[in-house]
C-alpha positions, 0 to 999 in steps of 0.5 A, a space after each residue: 512490384 518492388 514498392 509492394 514488397 516495401 509496403 508490406 514491409 513497412 506494414 509488417 514494422 508497423 504491426 510490430 511497433 503496435 505489438 511493443 507499444 501494446 506489451 509496453 502499455 500492459 507492463 505499465 498497467 501491472 506497474 501500476 497495479 503493483 503500486 496500488 498493492 504496495 500502497 494498500 499494504 502500506 495503509 494496512 501496516 499503518 492501521 496495525 500500528 495505530 491499533 497497536 498504539 491505541 491497545 498501548 493507550 488502553 493499557 496505560 489508562 487501565 494501569 493508571 486507573 488500577 493505580 489510582 484505586 489502590 491509592 484510594 483504597 489504601 488511603 494515599 492522598 494524590 496530589 
């Protein structure tokens, strides 16, 4: 009888350990998901930064073109 009681206790502890392992696995998966979300947000931020650089370069190009056209219109020599 005592052996049966000890076996049942051991089985209960094993089930508790299994439950804790499953909880730890679930938390690990949640952490992985959050990491992937953070990576996605970082990539979005990088993409927005590149868009901003592209717009800035477009602005500079347009300004330079306007300046060149003005010089040509006024007959100013470009070195």
